[in-house]
PyMOL commands that place a pseudoatom at each C-alpha (Angstrom):
pseudoatom trace, name=CA, resn=UNK, resi=1, chain=A, elem=C, hetatm=0, pos=[13.291, 215.318, 47.374]
pseudoatom trace, name=CA, resn=UNK, resi=2, chain=A, elem=C, hetatm=0, pos=[15.988, 214.961, 49.923]
pseudoatom trace, name=CA, resn=UNK, resi=3, chain=A, elem=C, hetatm=0, pos=[15.826, 211.150, 49.952]
pseudoatom trace, name=CA, resn=UNK, resi=4, chain=A, elem=C, hetatm=0, pos=[15.907, 211.097, 46.183]
pseudoatom trace, name=CA, resn=UNK, resi=5, chain=A, elem=C, hetatm=0, pos=[19.137, 213.088, 46.037]
pseudoatom trace, name=CA, resn=UNK, resi=6, chain=A, elem=C, hetatm=0, pos=[20.665, 210.838, 48.739]
pseudoatom trace, name=CA, resn=UNK, resi=7, chain=A, elem=C, hetatm=0, pos=[19.933, 207.935, 46.818]
pseudoatom trace, name=CA, resn=UNK, resi=8, chain=A, elem=C, hetatm=0, pos=[21.305, 209.561, 43.550]
pseudoatom trace, name=CA, resn=UNK, resi=9, chain=A, elem=C, hetatm=0, pos=[24.659, 210.283, 45.545]
pseudoatom trace, name=CA, resn=UNK, resi=10, chain=A, elem=C, hetatm=0, pos=[24.810, 206.848, 46.853]
pseudoatom trace, name=CA, resn=UNK, resi=11, chain=A, elem=C, hetatm=0, pos=[24.549, 205.291, 43.295]
pseudoatom trace, name=CA, resn=UNK, resi=12, chain=A, elem=C, hetatm=0, pos=[27.134, 207.843, 42.042]
pseudoatom trace, name=CA, resn=UNK, resi=13, chain=A, elem=C, hetatm=0, pos=[29.597, 206.607, 44.762]
pseudoatom trace, name=CA, resn=UNK, resi=14, chain=A, elem=C, hetatm=0, pos=[28.919, 202.967, 43.905]
pseudoatom trace, name=CA, resn=UNK, resi=15, chain=A, elem=C, hetatm=0, pos=[29.928, 203.800, 40.387]
pseudoatom trace, name=CA, resn=UNK, resi=16, chain=A, elem=C, hetatm=0, pos=[32.918, 205.605, 41.312]
pseudoatom trace, name=CA, resn=UNK, resi=17, chain=A, elem=C, hetatm=0, pos=[36.102, 203.611, 40.595]
pseudoatom trace, name=CA, resn=UNK, resi=18, chain=A, elem=C, hetatm=0, pos=[39.774, 203.918, 41.451]
pseudoatom trace, name=CA, resn=UNK, resi=19, chain=A, elem=C, hetatm=0, pos=[42.438, 202.218, 39.372]
pseudoatom trace, name=CA, resn=UNK, resi=20, chain=A, elem=C, hetatm=0, pos=[45.371, 200.420, 40.975]
pseudoatom trace, name=CA, resn=UNK, resi=21, chain=A, elem=C, hetatm=0, pos=[48.803, 199.320, 39.953]
pseudoatom trace, name=CA, resn=UNK, resi=22, chain=A, elem=C, hetatm=0, pos=[49.135, 195.802, 41.742]
pseudoatom trace, name=CA, resn=UNK, resi=23, chain=A, elem=C, hetatm=0, pos=[52.222, 194.077, 42.805]
pseudoatom trace, name=CA, resn=UNK, resi=24, chain=A, elem=C, hetatm=0, pos=[53.237, 191.162, 44.771]
pseudoatom trace, name=CA, resn=UNK, resi=25, chain=A, elem=C, hetatm=0, pos=[55.520, 191.079, 47.861]
pseudoatom trace, name=CA, resn=UNK, resi=26, chain=A, elem=C, hetatm=0, pos=[56.362, 187.766, 49.452]
pseudoatom trace, name=CA, resn=UNK, resi=27, chain=A, elem=C, hetatm=0, pos=[53.201, 186.335, 47.845]
pseudoatom trace, name=CA, resn=UNK, resi=28, chain=A, elem=C, hetatm=0, pos=[51.023, 189.106, 49.233]
pseudoatom trace, name=CA, resn=UNK, resi=29, chain=A, elem=C, hetatm=0, pos=[49.030, 191.325, 46.643]
pseudoatom trace, name=CA, resn=UNK, resi=30, chain=A, elem=C, hetatm=0, pos=[49.335, 195.093, 47.205]
pseudoatom trace, name=CA, resn=UNK, resi=31, chain=A, elem=C, hetatm=0, pos=[47.993, 198.069, 45.167]
pseudoatom trace, name=CA, resn=UNK, resi=32, chain=A, elem=C, hetatm=0, pos=[48.713, 201.734, 44.929]
pseudoatom trace, name=CA, resn=UNK, resi=33, chain=A, elem=C, hetatm=0, pos=[46.799, 204.459, 43.240]
pseudoatom trace, name=CA, resn=UNK, resi=34, chain=A, elem=C, hetatm=0, pos=[47.652, 204.327, 39.369]
pseudoatom trace, name=CA, resn=UNK, resi=35, chain=A, elem=C, hetatm=0, pos=[47.678, 208.064, 39.237]
pseudoatom trace, name=CA, resn=UNK, resi=36, chain=A, elem=C, hetatm=0, pos=[50.576, 208.128, 41.551]
pseudoatom trace, name=CA, resn=UNK, resi=37, chain=A, elem=C, hetatm=0, pos=[52.719, 205.879, 39.406]
pseudoatom trace, name=CA, resn=UNK, resi=38, chain=A, elem=C, hetatm=0, pos=[55.100, 207.353, 36.690]
pseudoatom trace, name=CA, resn=UNK, resi=39, chain=A, elem=C, hetatm=0, pos=[56.434, 204.224, 35.257]
pseudoatom trace, name=CA, resn=UNK, resi=40, chain=A, elem=C, hetatm=0, pos=[57.572, 200.736, 36.037]
pseudoatom trace, name=CA, resn=UNK, resi=41, chain=A, elem=C, hetatm=0, pos=[61.205, 199.976, 35.330]
pseudoatom trace, name=CA, resn=UNK, resi=42, chain=A, elem=C, hetatm=0, pos=[62.760, 196.388, 34.708]
pseudoatom trace, name=CA, resn=UNK, resi=43, chain=A, elem=C, hetatm=0, pos=[66.255, 197.952, 34.595]
pseudoatom trace, name=CA, resn=UNK, resi=44, chain=A, elem=C, hetatm=0, pos=[68.260, 196.942, 37.810]
pseudoatom trace, name=CA, resn=UNK, resi=45, chain=A, elem=C, hetatm=0, pos=[71.497, 198.873, 37.575]
pseudoatom trace, name=CA, resn=UNK, resi=46, chain=A, elem=C, hetatm=0, pos=[71.205, 200.206, 41.172]
pseudoatom trace, name=CA, resn=UNK, resi=47, chain=A, elem=C, hetatm=0, pos=[74.021, 202.224, 42.646]
pseudoatom trace, name=CA, resn=UNK, resi=48, chain=A, elem=C, hetatm=0, pos=[74.403, 201.219, 46.209]
pseudoatom trace, name=CA, resn=UNK, resi=49, chain=A, elem=C, hetatm=0, pos=[74.580, 203.631, 49.031]
pseudoatom trace, name=CA, resn=UNK, resi=50, chain=A, elem=C, hetatm=0, pos=[77.208, 202.377, 51.450]
pseudoatom trace, name=CA, resn=UNK, resi=51, chain=A, elem=C, hetatm=0, pos=[76.428, 202.632, 55.016]
pseudoatom trace, name=CA, resn=UNK, resi=52, chain=A, elem=C, hetatm=0, pos=[72.789, 203.221, 54.418]
pseudoatom trace, name=CA, resn=UNK, resi=53, chain=A, elem=C, hetatm=0, pos=[69.972, 201.386, 55.913]
pseudoatom trace, name=CA, resn=UNK, resi=54, chain=A, elem=C, hetatm=0, pos=[68.985, 198.184, 54.401]
pseudoatom trace, name=CA, resn=UNK, resi=55, chain=A, elem=C, hetatm=0, pos=[65.710, 199.520, 53.151]
pseudoatom trace, name=CA, resn=UNK, resi=56, chain=A, elem=C, hetatm=0, pos=[67.510, 202.073, 50.886]
pseudoatom trace, name=CA, resn=UNK, resi=57, chain=A, elem=C, hetatm=0, pos=[68.583, 199.977, 47.854]
pseudoatom trace, name=CA, resn=UNK, resi=58, chain=A, elem=C, hetatm=0, pos=[70.631, 202.879, 46.299]
pseudoatom trace, name=CA, resn=UNK, resi=59, chain=A, elem=C, hetatm=0, pos=[70.038, 205.263, 43.380]
pseudoatom trace, name=CA, resn=UNK, resi=60, chain=A, elem=C, hetatm=0, pos=[69.038, 204.514, 39.648]
pseudoatom trace, name=CA, resn=UNK, resi=61, chain=A, elem=C, hetatm=0, pos=[69.495, 206.728, 36.817]
pseudoatom trace, name=CA, resn=UNK, resi=62, chain=A, elem=C, hetatm=0, pos=[66.574, 206.640, 34.283]
pseudoatom trace, name=CA, resn=UNK, resi=63, chain=A, elem=C, hetatm=0, pos=[67.175, 208.985, 31.184]
pseudoatom trace, name=CA, resn=UNK, resi=64, chain=A, elem=C, hetatm=0, pos=[69.335, 211.431, 33.144]
pseudoatom trace, name=CA, resn=UNK, resi=65, chain=A, elem=C, hetatm=0, pos=[66.960, 211.589, 36.251]
pseudoatom trace, name=CA, resn=UNK, resi=66, chain=A, elem=C, hetatm=0, pos=[68.134, 210.172, 39.548]
pseudoatom trace, name=CA, resn=UNK, resi=67, chain=A, elem=C, hetatm=0, pos=[65.736, 208.280, 41.859]
pseudoatom trace, name=CA, resn=UNK, resi=68, chain=A, elem=C, hetatm=0, pos=[66.339, 206.863, 45.275]
pseudoatom trace, name=CA, resn=UNK, resi=69, chain=A, elem=C, hetatm=0, pos=[65.243, 203.280, 45.433]
pseudoatom trace, name=CA, resn=UNK, resi=70, chain=A, elem=C, hetatm=0, pos=[63.606, 201.901, 48.438]
pseudoatom trace, name=CA, resn=UNK, resi=71, chain=A, elem=C, hetatm=0, pos=[63.225, 198.200, 49.379]
pseudoatom trace, name=CA, resn=UNK, resi=72, chain=A, elem=C, hetatm=0, pos=[59.567, 198.042, 49.860]
pseudoatom trace, name=CA, resn=UNK, resi=73, chain=A, elem=C, hetatm=0, pos=[59.832, 194.490, 51.309]
pseudoatom trace, name=CA, resn=UNK, resi=74, chain=A, elem=C, hetatm=0, pos=[61.909, 195.583, 54.206]
pseudoatom trace, name=CA, resn=UNK, resi=75, chain=A, elem=C, hetatm=0, pos=[59.909, 198.592, 54.943]
pseudoatom trace, name=CA, resn=UNK, resi=76, chain=A, elem=C, hetatm=0, pos=[56.794, 196.340, 55.197]
pseudoatom trace, name=CA, resn=UNK, resi=77, chain=A, elem=C, hetatm=0, pos=[58.743, 193.974, 57.595]
pseudoatom trace, name=CA, resn=UNK, resi=78, chain=A, elem=C, hetatm=0, pos=[59.253, 191.032, 55.168]
pseudoatom trace, name=CA, resn=UNK, resi=79, chain=A, elem=C, hetatm=0, pos=[62.634, 189.141, 54.957]
pseudoatom trace, name=CA, resn=UNK, resi=80, chain=A, elem=C, hetatm=0, pos=[65.093, 190.570, 52.310]
pseudoatom trace, name=CA, resn=UNK, resi=81, chain=A, elem=C, hetatm=0, pos=[65.361, 188.855, 49.114]
pseudoatom trace, name=CA, resn=UNK, resi=82, chain=A, elem=C, hetatm=0, pos=[67.681, 188.949, 46.220]
pseudoatom trace, name=CA, resn=UNK, resi=83, chain=A, elem=C, hetatm=0, pos=[66.528, 190.729, 42.951]
pseudoatom trace, name=CA, resn=UNK, resi=84, chain=A, elem=C, hetatm=0, pos=[65.574, 188.430, 40.226]
pseudoatom trace, name=CA, resn=UNK, resi=85, chain=A, elem=C, hetatm=0, pos=[63.985, 188.523, 36.630]
pseudoatom trace, name=CA, resn=UNK, resi=86, chain=A, elem=C, hetatm=0, pos=[60.626, 189.214, 37.981]
pseudoatom trace, name=CA, resn=UNK, resi=87, chain=A, elem=C, hetatm=0, pos=[61.756, 192.114, 40.187]
pseudoatom trace, name=CA, resn=UNK, resi=88, chain=A, elem=C, hetatm=0, pos=[60.671, 195.627, 39.270]
pseudoatom trace, name=CA, resn=UNK, resi=89, chain=A, elem=C, hetatm=0, pos=[61.006, 199.224, 40.503]
pseudoatom trace, name=CA, resn=UNK, resi=90, chain=A, elem=C, hetatm=0, pos=[57.859, 201.349, 40.606]
pseudoatom trace, name=CA, resn=UNK, resi=91, chain=A, elem=C, hetatm=0, pos=[58.718, 205.004, 40.070]
pseudoatom trace, name=CA, resn=UNK, resi=92, chain=A, elem=C, hetatm=0, pos=[56.391, 207.767, 41.511]
pseudoatom trace, name=CA, resn=UNK, resi=93, chain=A, elem=C, hetatm=0, pos=[55.433, 211.060, 40.245]
pseudoatom trace, name=CA, resn=UNK, resi=94, chain=A, elem=C, hetatm=0, pos=[56.818, 214.283, 41.918]
pseudoatom trace, name=CA, resn=UNK, resi=95, chain=A, elem=C, hetatm=0, pos=[53.637, 215.107, 43.550]
pseudoatom trace, name=CA, resn=UNK, resi=96, chain=A, elem=C, hetatm=0, pos=[54.041, 211.820, 45.603]
pseudoatom trace, name=CA, resn=UNK, resi=97, chain=A, elem=C, hetatm=0, pos=[57.383, 212.881, 47.066]
pseudoatom trace, name=CA, resn=UNK, resi=98, chain=A, elem=C, hetatm=0, pos=[61.092, 213.654, 45.849]
pseudoatom trace, name=CA, resn=UNK, resi=99, chain=A, elem=C, hetatm=0, pos=[62.185, 211.443, 42.967]
pseudoatom trace, name=CA, resn=UNK, resi=100, chain=A, elem=C, hetatm=0, pos=[61.979, 207.957, 44.355]
pseudoatom trace, name=CA, resn=UNK, resi=101, chain=A, elem=C, hetatm=0, pos=[60.850, 204.410, 43.587]
pseudoatom trace, name=CA, resn=UNK, resi=102, chain=A, elem=C, hetatm=0, pos=[60.156, 201.095, 45.345]
pseudoatom trace, name=CA, resn=UNK, resi=103, chain=A, elem=C, hetatm=0, pos=[61.493, 197.663, 44.522]
pseudoatom trace, name=CA, resn=UNK, resi=104, chain=A, elem=C, hetatm=0, pos=[58.728, 194.986, 44.317]
pseudoatom trace, name=CA, resn=UNK, resi=105, chain=A, elem=C, hetatm=0, pos=[58.979, 191.303, 43.781]
pseudoatom trace, name=CA, resn=UNK, resi=106, chain=A, elem=C, hetatm=0, pos=[56.474, 191.210, 40.859]
pseudoatom trace, name=CA, resn=UNK, resi=107, chain=A, elem=C, hetatm=0, pos=[54.070, 193.459, 39.003]
pseudoatom trace, name=CA, resn=UNK, resi=108, chain=A, elem=C, hetatm=0, pos=[50.532, 192.599, 38.614]
pseudoatom trace, name=CA, resn=UNK, resi=109, chain=A, elem=C, hetatm=0, pos=[47.816, 194.109, 36.531]
pseudoatom trace, name=CA, resn=UNK, resi=110, chain=A, elem=C, hetatm=0, pos=[45.952, 197.291, 36.477]
pseudoatom trace, name=CA, resn=UNK, resi=111, chain=A, elem=C, hetatm=0, pos=[42.822, 196.921, 38.614]
pseudoatom trace, name=CA, resn=UNK, resi=112, chain=A, elem=C, hetatm=0, pos=[39.773, 198.927, 38.626]
pseudoatom trace, name=CA, resn=UNK, resi=113, chain=A, elem=C, hetatm=0, pos=[37.728, 198.885, 41.778]
pseudoatom trace, name=CA, resn=UNK, resi=114, chain=A, elem=C, hetatm=0, pos=[34.439, 200.361, 42.780]
pseudoatom trace, name=CA, resn=UNK, resi=115, chain=A, elem=C, hetatm=0, pos=[35.155, 202.616, 45.871]
pseudoatom trace, name=CA, resn=UNK, resi=116, chain=A, elem=C, hetatm=0, pos=[32.343, 201.102, 47.795]
pseudoatom trace, name=CA, resn=UNK, resi=117, chain=A, elem=C, hetatm=0, pos=[34.132, 197.605, 47.715]
pseudoatom trace, name=CA, resn=UNK, resi=118, chain=A, elem=C, hetatm=0, pos=[37.116, 199.117, 49.507]
pseudoatom trace, name=CA, resn=UNK, resi=119, chain=A, elem=C, hetatm=0, pos=[37.221, 198.494, 53.220]
pseudoatom trace, name=CA, resn=UNK, resi=120, chain=A, elem=C, hetatm=0, pos=[39.159, 201.353, 54.629]
pseudoatom trace, name=CA, resn=UNK, resi=121, chain=A, elem=C, hetatm=0, pos=[41.269, 201.022, 57.796]
pseudoatom trace, name=CA, resn=UNK, resi=122, chain=A, elem=C, hetatm=0, pos=[39.761, 202.680, 60.948]
pseudoatom trace, name=CA, resn=UNK, resi=123, chain=A, elem=C, hetatm=0, pos=[42.254, 204.736, 62.732]
pseudoatom trace, name=CA, resn=UNK, resi=124, chain=A, elem=C, hetatm=0, pos=[41.275, 204.593, 66.349]
pseudoatom trace, name=CA, resn=UNK, resi=125, chain=A, elem=C, hetatm=0, pos=[42.939, 207.288, 68.376]
pseudoatom trace, name=CA, resn=UNK, resi=126, chain=A, elem=C, hetatm=0, pos=[42.185, 205.753, 71.642]
pseudoatom trace, name=CA, resn=UNK, resi=127, chain=A, elem=C, hetatm=0, pos=[44.416, 202.683, 70.920]
pseudoatom trace, name=CA, resn=UNK, resi=128, chain=A, elem=C, hetatm=0, pos=[47.868, 202.987, 72.162]
pseudoatom trace, name=CA, resn=UNK, resi=129, chain=A, elem=C, hetatm=0, pos=[50.483, 202.585, 69.467]
pseudoatom trace, name=CA, resn=UNK, resi=130, chain=A, elem=C, hetatm=0, pos=[53.912, 203.985, 69.022]
pseudoatom trace, name=CA, resn=UNK, resi=131, chain=A, elem=C, hetatm=0, pos=[54.863, 206.414, 66.538]
pseudoatom trace, name=CA, resn=UNK, resi=132, chain=A, elem=C, hetatm=0, pos=[56.242, 203.790, 64.006]
pseudoatom trace, name=CA, resn=UNK, resi=133, chain=A, elem=C, hetatm=0, pos=[53.138, 201.841, 64.156]
pseudoatom trace, name=CA, resn=UNK, resi=134, chain=A, elem=C, hetatm=0, pos=[50.954, 204.806, 63.437]
pseudoatom trace, name=CA, resn=UNK, resi=135, chain=A, elem=C, hetatm=0, pos=[53.014, 205.654, 60.365]
pseudoatom trace, name=CA, resn=UNK, resi=136, chain=A, elem=C, hetatm=0, pos=[52.858, 202.013, 59.160]
pseudoatom trace, name=CA, resn=UNK, resi=137, chain=A, elem=C, hetatm=0, pos=[49.139, 201.978, 59.659]
pseudoatom trace, name=CA, resn=UNK, resi=138, chain=A, elem=C, hetatm=0, pos=[48.883, 205.317, 57.609]
pseudoatom trace, name=CA, resn=UNK, resi=139, chain=A, elem=C, hetatm=0, pos=[50.717, 203.370, 54.729]
pseudoatom trace, name=CA, resn=UNK, resi=140, chain=A, elem=C, hetatm=0, pos=[48.082, 200.565, 54.631]
pseudoatom trace, name=CA, resn=UNK, resi=141, chain=A, elem=C, hetatm=0, pos=[44.875, 202.514, 53.921]
pseudoatom trace, name=CA, resn=UNK, resi=142, chain=A, elem=C, hetatm=0, pos=[42.464, 199.546, 53.294]
pseudoatom trace, name=CA, resn=UNK, resi=143, chain=A, elem=C, hetatm=0, pos=[41.782, 196.199, 51.607]
pseudoatom trace, name=CA, resn=UNK, resi=144, chain=A, elem=C, hetatm=0, pos=[39.778, 195.072, 48.833]
pseudoatom trace, name=CA, resn=UNK, resi=145, chain=A, elem=C, hetatm=0, pos=[38.610, 191.590, 47.890]
pseudoatom trace, name=CA, resn=UNK, resi=146, chain=A, elem=C, hetatm=0, pos=[39.321, 190.672, 44.306]
pseudoatom trace, name=CA, resn=UNK, resi=147, chain=A, elem=C, hetatm=0, pos=[39.136, 187.355, 42.185]
pseudoatom trace, name=CA, resn=UNK, resi=148, chain=A, elem=C, hetatm=0, pos=[43.076, 186.808, 42.614]
pseudoatom trace, name=CA, resn=UNK, resi=149, chain=A, elem=C, hetatm=0, pos=[42.983, 187.332, 46.205]
pseudoatom trace, name=CA, resn=UNK, resi=150, chain=A, elem=C, hetatm=0, pos=[42.941, 190.124, 48.959]
pseudoatom trace, name=CA, resn=UNK, resi=151, chain=A, elem=C, hetatm=0, pos=[44.649, 193.334, 47.857]
pseudoatom trace, name=CA, resn=UNK, resi=152, chain=A, elem=C, hetatm=0, pos=[46.165, 195.666, 50.489]
pseudoatom trace, name=CA, resn=UNK, resi=153, chain=A, elem=C, hetatm=0, pos=[45.909, 199.264, 49.230]
pseudoatom trace, name=CA, resn=UNK, resi=154, chain=A, elem=C, hetatm=0, pos=[49.066, 201.260, 50.159]
pseudoatom trace, name=CA, resn=UNK, resi=155, chain=A, elem=C, hetatm=0, pos=[49.333, 205.180, 50.402]
pseudoatom trace, name=CA, resn=UNK, resi=156, chain=A, elem=C, hetatm=0, pos=[52.547, 205.752, 48.331]
pseudoatom trace, name=CA, resn=UNK, resi=157, chain=A, elem=C, hetatm=0, pos=[52.608, 209.422, 49.607]
pseudoatom trace, name=CA, resn=UNK, resi=158, chain=A, elem=C, hetatm=0, pos=[53.441, 207.883, 53.066]
pseudoatom trace, name=CA, resn=UNK, resi=159, chain=A, elem=C, hetatm=0, pos=[56.510, 205.765, 51.980]
pseudoatom trace, name=CA, resn=UNK, resi=160, chain=A, elem=C, hetatm=0, pos=[59.017, 208.616, 52.548]
pseudoatom trace, name=CA, resn=UNK, resi=161, chain=A, elem=C, hetatm=0, pos=[57.160, 209.560, 55.715]
pseudoatom trace, name=CA, resn=UNK, resi=162, chain=A, elem=C, hetatm=0, pos=[58.047, 206.077, 57.012]
pseudoatom trace, name=CA, resn=UNK, resi=163, chain=A, elem=C, hetatm=0, pos=[61.618, 206.283, 55.877]
pseudoatom trace, name=CA, resn=UNK, resi=164, chain=A, elem=C, hetatm=0, pos=[62.002, 209.781, 57.657]
pseudoatom trace, name=CA, resn=UNK, resi=165, chain=A, elem=C, hetatm=0, pos=[60.605, 208.222, 60.869]
pseudoatom trace, name=CA, resn=UNK, resi=166, chain=A, elem=C, hetatm=0, pos=[63.135, 205.329, 60.570]
pseudoatom trace, name=CA, resn=UNK, resi=167, chain=A, elem=C, hetatm=0, pos=[65.971, 207.734, 59.980]
pseudoatom trace, name=CA, resn=UNK, resi=168, chain=A, elem=C, hetatm=0, pos=[65.087, 209.704, 63.075]
pseudoatom trace, name=CA, resn=UNK, resi=169, chain=A, elem=C, hetatm=0, pos=[65.020, 206.630, 65.378]
for i in range(1, 169): cmd.bond("trace and resi %d" % i, "trace and resi %d" % (i + 1))
show_as sticks, trace
zoom trace
């Protein structure tokens, strides 16, 4: 009886799916849980914050709501790039953090992935890493092989944690 219940639970886990909003940065494919995404904006009227770190693009006003825009390219240690016609801002729900969004190079498609296809990052507590590396690792939660390439799954709830750690340095 127990083995039958275990097999049924395994089948349910195989069928469990997660939907991701995908995007590209520097040619790399990334995804965030679609339930965290409020909307995607192509309007790029960003009010710059002078003397702010380069990963803080500025503020954007969408229908009277002001959002902080982070440059995800710089937060993930890619080279800076000018905003172009394919650049987009992904805005997140309040449950993810204060009103904020991230600038990405290009939006992809919504992708639905079976949970058992995701290879989650193993956090080894014995490995010596500095605090900044630990936080960056907490952003990259896993990877999943798709037809269009390898998708790195990001935890959007950790974006502001990374920003706060950089501010405190």
